C-alpha angles and dihedrals in degrees: 000000000000123000128201135223089259102044131046103173129155107266114255091214141010137050099258128071119188125169148152116210144167089213127095108277113256097231096169094045092050091051093048091048091052095054112102131174093238094049120079095185136055118180116194120189116191118185112206136191109262128200096247142037134183103321091340115112122184098031106182102177147359129211118204123204127181146183087245102196092051095044096061090047089052091048089053091048089052091051090048091049091049090053091050094050098039104032098183096057114130115197129002127196125186113178128165130186124223129200130039122338132179129225112295095019116129113248103174138020127198113180127177130177122198138160090253134034101234092061092043092052094044094047093047091048090051089047096057094040091049092046092052092045100043112025117092096234124138130193129209114203128208116199140164097283104028150321136260144144117292120276128246095034114169133182113272114268132214111270095223092055094058119104119246089241130021092194131059097234114160118254118248090260093050091049091051091049091053093045095243 
């Protein structure tokens, strides 16, 4: 279900919640919405404003801007891709905040419920990585000695072309076998 910049309400139906908002992100509500009786895992990723960036100490705030119509379409594509790659996923939420935020404020939520934790973690990791790689969202940083647009910006990519994992983390079985 699509949200709007004015309204971030729990969906009345459906298993997907995507939204852009200028409001504070409803972390608790999103978690509660994602819980299902048939899902034993809920992974919630919350990206927050930190006090530094690449070569920029003393970051005090970020301002996010977006090509709104395209963002929500991309969020829906990400949710569809998650469901294709992890077929037993329950609920998926992809919410991003726009406007100015201070250090420690939540800027993005990716929430996935699944019957088992490996799939929930993998799907949520893909969700945030795909969102960062494919959604037309830009951040402007303010720090001690200046302000500028965020570093390492790249053109948005196609969701379906993104790898399932951008890191070589061991699977649950590999970790058990190594005793980690």
